[in-house]
N, CA, C and O atoms as a Tripos MOL2 file, in Angstrom:
@<TRIPOS>MOLECULE
protein
  192   191    48     0     0
PROTEIN
NO_CHARGES

@<TRIPOS>ATOM
      1 N         167.0840  124.2990   89.7060 N.3       1 UNK1
      2 CA        167.1540  122.9120   89.3410 C.3       1 UNK1
      3 C         167.6610  122.7650   87.8990 C.2       1 UNK1
      4 O         168.5070  121.9180   87.6160 O.2       1 UNK1
      5 N         167.1420  123.5880   87.0060 N.am      2 UNK2
      6 CA        167.5750  123.5100   85.6120 C.3       2 UNK2
      7 C         169.0360  123.9150   85.4560 C.2       2 UNK2
      8 O         169.7660  123.3170   84.6660 O.2       2 UNK2
      9 N         169.4670  124.9380   86.2150 N.am      3 UNK3
     10 CA        170.8670  125.3530   86.1410 C.3       3 UNK3
     11 C         171.7870  124.2340   86.6180 C.2       3 UNK3
     12 O         172.8290  123.9950   86.0070 O.2       3 UNK3
     13 N         171.4250  123.5490   87.6910 N.am      4 UNK4
     14 CA        172.2290  122.4370   88.1830 C.3       4 UNK4
     15 C         172.3120  121.3200   87.1530 C.2       4 UNK4
     16 O         173.3800  120.7460   86.9410 O.2       4 UNK4
     17 N         171.1920  121.0110   86.5130 N.am      5 UNK5
     18 CA        171.1850  119.9620   85.4920 C.3       5 UNK5
     19 C         172.0630  120.3610   84.3120 C.2       5 UNK5
     20 O         172.7760  119.5210   83.7620 O.2       5 UNK5
     21 N         172.0200  121.6140   83.9210 N.am      6 UNK6
     22 CA        172.8550  122.0820   82.8120 C.3       6 UNK6
     23 C         174.3350  121.9560   83.1660 C.2       6 UNK6
     24 O         175.1330  121.5090   82.3420 O.2       6 UNK6
     25 N         174.7020  122.3430   84.3740 N.am      7 UNK7
     26 CA        176.1020  122.2370   84.7980 C.3       7 UNK7
     27 C         176.5610  120.7860   84.8120 C.2       7 UNK7
     28 O         177.6560  120.4770   84.3410 O.2       7 UNK7
     29 N         175.7300  119.8930   85.3500 N.am      8 UNK8
     30 CA        176.1150  118.4760   85.4190 C.3       8 UNK8
     31 C         176.3080  117.8780   84.0310 C.2       8 UNK8
     32 O         177.1530  117.0030   83.8440 O.2       8 UNK8
     33 N         175.5340  118.3410   83.0650 N.am      9 UNK9
     34 CA        175.6210  117.7710   81.7200 C.3       9 UNK9
     35 C         176.5920  118.5300   80.8200 C.2       9 UNK9
     36 O         176.7470  118.1880   79.6480 O.2       9 UNK9
     37 N         177.2460  119.5600   81.3610 N.am     10 UNK10
     38 CA        178.1970  120.3310   80.5720 C.3      10 UNK10
     39 C         177.5260  121.3600   79.6840 C.2      10 UNK10
     40 O         178.1360  121.8590   78.7380 O.2      10 UNK10
     41 N         176.2850  121.6790   79.9790 N.am     11 UNK11
     42 CA        175.5300  122.6420   79.1820 C.3      11 UNK11
     43 C         175.5210  124.0210   79.7990 C.2      11 UNK11
     44 O         176.2380  124.2940   80.7610 O.2      11 UNK11
     45 N         174.7170  124.8660   79.2440 N.am     12 UNK12
     46 CA        174.5790  126.2430   79.7080 C.3      12 UNK12
     47 C         173.0960  126.5230   79.9360 C.2      12 UNK12
     48 O         172.2550  126.1600   79.1130 O.2      12 UNK12
     49 N         172.7840  127.1680   81.0520 N.am     13 UNK13
     50 CA        171.4090  127.5930   81.3240 C.3      13 UNK13
     51 C         171.3160  129.0870   81.0510 C.2      13 UNK13
     52 O         172.1520  129.8630   81.5130 O.2      13 UNK13
     53 N         170.3140  129.4790   80.3130 N.am     14 UNK14
     54 CA        170.0890  130.8810   79.9970 C.3      14 UNK14
     55 C         168.8570  131.3440   80.7640 C.2      14 UNK14
     56 O         167.8140  130.6920   80.7230 O.2      14 UNK14
     57 N         168.9780  132.4680   81.4620 N.am     15 UNK15
     58 CA        167.8460  133.0080   82.2200 C.3      15 UNK15
     59 C         167.1420  134.0710   81.3900 C.2      15 UNK15
     60 O         167.7770  134.9850   80.8650 O.2      15 UNK15
     61 N         165.8420  133.9420   81.2780 N.am     16 UNK16
     62 CA        165.0180  134.9640   80.6360 C.3      16 UNK16
     63 C         163.9720  135.4140   81.6500 C.2      16 UNK16
     64 O         163.3020  134.5770   82.2550 O.2      16 UNK16
     65 N         163.8240  136.7150   81.8450 N.am     17 UNK17
     66 CA        162.8460  137.2110   82.8150 C.3      17 UNK17
     67 C         161.4170  137.1200   82.2520 C.2      17 UNK17
     68 O         160.8340  138.1210   81.8360 O.2      17 UNK17
     69 N         160.8820  135.9170   82.2500 N.am     18 UNK18
     70 CA        159.5320  135.6850   81.7380 C.3      18 UNK18
     71 C         158.7960  134.7410   82.6780 C.2      18 UNK18
     72 O         159.3430  134.2920   83.6850 O.2      18 UNK18
     73 N         157.5580  134.4500   82.3360 N.am     19 UNK19
     74 CA        156.8010  133.4750   83.1070 C.3      19 UNK19
     75 C         157.3040  132.0740   82.7630 C.2      19 UNK19
     76 O         158.2730  131.9350   82.0160 O.2      19 UNK19
     77 N         156.6710  131.0520   83.2870 N.am     20 UNK20
     78 CA        157.1270  129.6820   83.0400 C.3      20 UNK20
     79 C         156.8260  129.1850   81.6250 C.2      20 UNK20
     80 O         157.2510  128.0920   81.2500 O.2      20 UNK20
     81 N         156.1100  129.9650   80.8550 N.am     21 UNK21
     82 CA        155.8450  129.6240   79.4470 C.3      21 UNK21
     83 C         156.4850  130.7250   78.5890 C.2      21 UNK21
     84 O         155.8000  131.5010   77.9220 O.2      21 UNK21
     85 N         157.8170  130.7610   78.6330 N.am     22 UNK22
     86 CA        158.5760  131.8400   77.9890 C.3      22 UNK22
     87 C         158.2870  131.9480   76.4990 C.2      22 UNK22
     88 O         158.2410  133.0500   75.9530 O.2      22 UNK22
     89 N         158.0910  130.8010   75.8350 N.am     23 UNK23
     90 CA        157.8840  130.8370   74.3830 C.3      23 UNK23
     91 C         156.5670  131.4960   73.9870 C.2      23 UNK23
     92 O         156.3980  131.9040   72.8380 O.2      23 UNK23
     93 N         155.6340  131.6010   74.9310 N.am     24 UNK24
     94 CA        154.3820  132.3020   74.6460 C.3      24 UNK24
     95 C         154.4590  133.7660   75.0670 C.2      24 UNK24
     96 O         153.9170  134.6380   74.3890 O.2      24 UNK24
     97 N         155.1290  134.0350   76.1820 N.am     25 UNK25
     98 CA        155.2110  135.4030   76.6770 C.3      25 UNK25
     99 C         156.1810  136.2470   75.8580 C.2      25 UNK25
    100 O         155.9010  137.4120   75.5730 O.2      25 UNK25
    101 N         157.3120  135.6710   75.4800 N.am     26 UNK26
    102 CA        158.3360  136.4450   74.7800 C.3      26 UNK26
    103 C         159.0170  135.5910   73.7140 C.2      26 UNK26
    104 O         160.1920  135.2500   73.8520 O.2      26 UNK26
    105 N         158.2870  135.2420   72.6520 N.am     27 UNK27
    106 CA        158.8280  134.3240   71.6450 C.3      27 UNK27
    107 C         160.0800  134.8340   70.9390 C.2      27 UNK27
    108 O         160.9220  134.0300   70.5390 O.2      27 UNK27
    109 N         160.2250  136.1470   70.7760 N.am     28 UNK28
    110 CA        161.4240  136.6670   70.0990 C.3      28 UNK28
    111 C         162.6820  136.3710   70.9010 C.2      28 UNK28
    112 O         163.6980  135.9760   70.3300 O.2      28 UNK28
    113 N         162.6300  136.5550   72.2170 N.am     29 UNK29
    114 CA        163.8080  136.2730   73.0510 C.3      29 UNK29
    115 C         164.1450  134.7910   73.0070 C.2      29 UNK29
    116 O         165.3170  134.4220   72.9250 O.2      29 UNK29
    117 N         163.1340  133.9470   73.0610 N.am     30 UNK30
    118 CA        163.3690  132.5030   73.0050 C.3      30 UNK30
    119 C         163.9800  132.1330   71.6560 C.2      30 UNK30
    120 O         164.9270  131.3490   71.5970 O.2      30 UNK30
    121 N         163.4520  132.6850   70.5920 N.am     31 UNK31
    122 CA        164.0040  132.4090   69.2530 C.3      31 UNK31
    123 C         165.4480  132.8930   69.1500 C.2      31 UNK31
    124 O         166.2780  132.2260   68.5320 O.2      31 UNK31
    125 N         165.7580  134.0440   69.7490 N.am     32 UNK32
    126 CA        167.1300  134.5540   69.7270 C.3      32 UNK32
    127 C         168.0880  133.6100   70.4470 C.2      32 UNK32
    128 O         169.1980  133.3660   69.9740 O.2      32 UNK32
    129 N         167.6580  133.0790   71.5920 N.am     33 UNK33
    130 CA        168.5000  132.1380   72.3410 C.3      33 UNK33
    131 C         168.7400  130.8700   71.5230 C.2      33 UNK33
    132 O         169.8620  130.3670   71.4670 O.2      33 UNK33
    133 N         167.6920  130.3600   70.8930 N.am     34 UNK34
    134 CA        167.8170  129.1450   70.0780 C.3      34 UNK34
    135 C         168.7260  129.3920   68.8780 C.2      34 UNK34
    136 O         169.5720  128.5580   68.5550 O.2      34 UNK34
    137 N         168.5540  130.5240   68.2240 N.am     35 UNK35
    138 CA        169.3730  130.8630   67.0650 C.3      35 UNK35
    139 C         170.8490  130.9850   67.4480 C.2      35 UNK35
    140 O         171.7230  130.4830   66.7420 O.2      35 UNK35
    141 N         171.1160  131.6500   68.5640 N.am     36 UNK36
    142 CA        172.4990  131.8030   69.0250 C.3      36 UNK36
    143 C         173.1080  130.4530   69.3800 C.2      36 UNK36
    144 O         174.2730  130.1990   69.0730 O.2      36 UNK36
    145 N         172.3380  129.5920   70.0170 N.am     37 UNK37
    146 CA        172.8340  128.2490   70.3570 C.3      37 UNK37
    147 C         173.1550  127.4610   69.0920 C.2      37 UNK37
    148 O         174.1620  126.7550   69.0340 O.2      37 UNK37
    149 N         172.3100  127.5790   68.0920 N.am     38 UNK38
    150 CA        172.5490  126.8730   66.8330 C.3      38 UNK38
    151 C         173.8110  127.3930   66.1570 C.2      38 UNK38
    152 O         174.6030  126.6060   65.6390 O.2      38 UNK38
    153 N         174.0030  128.6970   66.1550 N.am     39 UNK39
    154 CA        175.2170  129.2790   65.5580 C.3      39 UNK39
    155 C         176.4630  128.7870   66.2820 C.2      39 UNK39
    156 O         177.4540  128.4250   65.6490 O.2      39 UNK39
    157 N         176.4090  128.7760   67.6090 N.am     40 UNK40
    158 CA        177.5720  128.3490   68.3900 C.3      40 UNK40
    159 C         177.8400  126.8530   68.2080 C.2      40 UNK40
    160 O         178.9980  126.4340   68.2310 O.2      40 UNK40
    161 N         176.8130  126.0530   68.0290 N.am     41 UNK41
    162 CA        177.0440  124.6270   67.8550 C.3      41 UNK41
    163 C         177.6930  124.3390   66.5100 C.2      41 UNK41
    164 O         178.4900  123.4080   66.3990 O.2      41 UNK41
    165 N         177.3690  125.1120   65.5000 N.am     42 UNK42
    166 CA        177.9850  124.9390   64.1800 C.3      42 UNK42
    167 C         179.4490  125.3340   64.2430 C.2      42 UNK42
    168 O         180.2950  124.6760   63.6380 O.2      42 UNK42
    169 N         179.7600  126.4140   64.9780 N.am     43 UNK43
    170 CA        181.1410  126.8770   65.1040 C.3      43 UNK43
    171 C         182.0050  125.8410   65.8160 C.2      43 UNK43
    172 O         183.1770  125.6690   65.4800 O.2      43 UNK43
    173 N         181.4280  125.1530   66.7970 N.am     44 UNK44
    174 CA        182.2250  124.2150   67.5880 C.3      44 UNK44
    175 C         182.1300  122.7790   67.1030 C.2      44 UNK44
    176 O         182.7430  121.8930   67.6970 O.2      44 UNK44
    177 N         181.3830  122.5260   66.0480 N.am     45 UNK45
    178 CA        181.2410  121.1600   65.5320 C.3      45 UNK45
    179 C         182.5420  120.7010   64.8960 C.2      45 UNK45
    180 O         183.2200  121.4870   64.2340 O.2      45 UNK45
    181 N         182.8980  119.4340   65.0900 N.am     46 UNK46
    182 CA        184.1180  118.9210   64.4510 C.3      46 UNK46
    183 C         183.9850  118.9210   62.9370 C.2      46 UNK46
    184 O         182.9230  118.6260   62.3890 O.2      46 UNK46
    185 N         185.0700  119.2510   62.2820 N.am     47 UNK47
    186 CA        185.0600  119.2740   60.8090 C.3      47 UNK47
    187 C         185.4740  117.9130   60.2930 C.2      47 UNK47
    188 O         186.3800  117.2810   60.8380 O.2      47 UNK47
    189 N         184.8110  117.4600   59.2400 N.am     48 UNK48
    190 CA        185.1070  116.1450   58.6490 C.3      48 UNK48
    191 C         185.9660  116.3100   57.4350 C.2      48 UNK48
    192 O         186.3250  115.3220   56.7940 O.2      48 UNK48
@<TRIPOS>BOND
     1     1     2 1
     2     2     3 1
     3     3     4 2
     4     3     5 am
     5     5     6 1
     6     6     7 1
     7     7     8 2
     8     7     9 am
     9     9    10 1
    10    10    11 1
    11    11    12 2
    12    11    13 am
    13    13    14 1
    14    14    15 1
    15    15    16 2
    16    15    17 am
    17    17    18 1
    18    18    19 1
    19    19    20 2
    20    19    21 am
    21    21    22 1
    22    22    23 1
    23    23    24 2
    24    23    25 am
    25    25    26 1
    26    26    27 1
    27    27    28 2
    28    27    29 am
    29    29    30 1
    30    30    31 1
    31    31    32 2
    32    31    33 am
    33    33    34 1
    34    34    35 1
    35    35    36 2
    36    35    37 am
    37    37    38 1
    38    38    39 1
    39    39    40 2
    40    39    41 am
    41    41    42 1
    42    42    43 1
    43    43    44 2
    44    43    45 am
    45    45    46 1
    46    46    47 1
    47    47    48 2
    48    47    49 am
    49    49    50 1
    50    50    51 1
    51    51    52 2
    52    51    53 am
    53    53    54 1
    54    54    55 1
    55    55    56 2
    56    55    57 am
    57    57    58 1
    58    58    59 1
    59    59    60 2
    60    59    61 am
    61    61    62 1
    62    62    63 1
    63    63    64 2
    64    63    65 am
    65    65    66 1
    66    66    67 1
    67    67    68 2
    68    67    69 am
    69    69    70 1
    70    70    71 1
    71    71    72 2
    72    71    73 am
    73    73    74 1
    74    74    75 1
    75    75    76 2
    76    75    77 am
    77    77    78 1
    78    78    79 1
    79    79    80 2
    80    79    81 am
    81    81    82 1
    82    82    83 1
    83    83    84 2
    84    83    85 am
    85    85    86 1
    86    86    87 1
    87    87    88 2
    88    87    89 am
    89    89    90 1
    90    90    91 1
    91    91    92 2
    92    91    93 am
    93    93    94 1
    94    94    95 1
    95    95    96 2
    96    95    97 am
    97    97    98 1
    98    98    99 1
    99    99   100 2
   100    99   101 am
   101   101   102 1
   102   102   103 1
   103   103   104 2
   104   103   105 am
   105   105   106 1
   106   106   107 1
   107   107   108 2
   108   107   109 am
   109   109   110 1
   110   110   111 1
   111   111   112 2
   112   111   113 am
   113   113   114 1
   114   114   115 1
   115   115   116 2
   116   115   117 am
   117   117   118 1
   118   118   119 1
   119   119   120 2
   120   119   121 am
   121   121   122 1
   122   122   123 1
   123   123   124 2
   124   123   125 am
   125   125   126 1
   126   126   127 1
   127   127   128 2
   128   127   129 am
   129   129   130 1
   130   130   131 1
   131   131   132 2
   132   131   133 am
   133   133   134 1
   134   134   135 1
   135   135   136 2
   136   135   137 am
   137   137   138 1
   138   138   139 1
   139   139   140 2
   140   139   141 am
   141   141   142 1
   142   142   143 1
   143   143   144 2
   144   143   145 am
   145   145   146 1
   146   146   147 1
   147   147   148 2
   148   147   149 am
   149   149   150 1
   150   150   151 1
   151   151   152 2
   152   151   153 am
   153   153   154 1
   154   154   155 1
   155   155   156 2
   156   155   157 am
   157   157   158 1
   158   158   159 1
   159   159   160 2
   160   159   161 am
   161   161   162 1
   162   162   163 1
   163   163   164 2
   164   163   165 am
   165   165   166 1
   166   166   167 1
   167   167   168 2
   168   167   169 am
   169   169   170 1
   170   170   171 1
   171   171   172 2
   172   171   173 am
   173   173   174 1
   174   174   175 1
   175   175   176 2
   176   175   177 am
   177   177   178 1
   178   178   179 1
   179   179   180 2
   180   179   181 am
   181   181   182 1
   182   182   183 1
   183   183   184 2
   184   183   185 am
   185   185   186 1
   186   186   187 1
   187   187   188 2
   188   187   189 am
   189   189   190 1
   190   190   191 1
   191   191   192 2
@<TRIPOS>SUBSTRUCTURE
     1 UNK1         2 RESIDUE 1 A UNK
     2 UNK2         6 RESIDUE 1 A UNK
     3 UNK3        10 RESIDUE 1 A UNK
     4 UNK4        14 RESIDUE 1 A UNK
     5 UNK5        18 RESIDUE 1 A UNK
     6 UNK6        22 RESIDUE 1 A UNK
     7 UNK7        26 RESIDUE 1 A UNK
     8 UNK8        30 RESIDUE 1 A UNK
     9 UNK9        34 RESIDUE 1 A UNK
    10 UNK10       38 RESIDUE 1 A UNK
    11 UNK11       42 RESIDUE 1 A UNK
    12 UNK12       46 RESIDUE 1 A UNK
    13 UNK13       50 RESIDUE 1 A UNK
    14 UNK14       54 RESIDUE 1 A UNK
    15 UNK15       58 RESIDUE 1 A UNK
    16 UNK16       62 RESIDUE 1 A UNK
    17 UNK17       66 RESIDUE 1 A UNK
    18 UNK18       70 RESIDUE 1 A UNK
    19 UNK19       74 RESIDUE 1 A UNK
    20 UNK20       78 RESIDUE 1 A UNK
    21 UNK21       82 RESIDUE 1 A UNK
    22 UNK22       86 RESIDUE 1 A UNK
    23 UNK23       90 RESIDUE 1 A UNK
    24 UNK24       94 RESIDUE 1 A UNK
    25 UNK25       98 RESIDUE 1 A UNK
    26 UNK26      102 RESIDUE 1 A UNK
    27 UNK27      106 RESIDUE 1 A UNK
    28 UNK28      110 RESIDUE 1 A UNK
    29 UNK29      114 RESIDUE 1 A UNK
    30 UNK30      118 RESIDUE 1 A UNK
    31 UNK31      122 RESIDUE 1 A UNK
    32 UNK32      126 RESIDUE 1 A UNK
    33 UNK33      130 RESIDUE 1 A UNK
    34 UNK34      134 RESIDUE 1 A UNK
    35 UNK35      138 RESIDUE 1 A UNK
    36 UNK36      142 RESIDUE 1 A UNK
    37 UNK37      146 RESIDUE 1 A UNK
    38 UNK38      150 RESIDUE 1 A UNK
    39 UNK39      154 RESIDUE 1 A UNK
    40 UNK40      158 RESIDUE 1 A UNK
    41 UNK41      162 RESIDUE 1 A UNK
    42 UNK42      166 RESIDUE 1 A UNK
    43 UNK43      170 RESIDUE 1 A UNK
    44 UNK44      174 RESIDUE 1 A UNK
    45 UNK45      178 RESIDUE 1 A UNK
    46 UNK46      182 RESIDUE 1 A UNK
    47 UNK47      186 RESIDUE 1 A UNK
    48 UNK48      190 RESIDUE 1 A UNK
């Protein structure tokens, strides 16, 4: 369901092999995904 929503909105779904509370089970992996997304958003942001 989340992957379909991401595709419809033009986003990307990332799969992590964790329980449904990924940020508690594997916080480093979640932080890595967030950090990478932030880096990529800065690279693709329009320049003023």
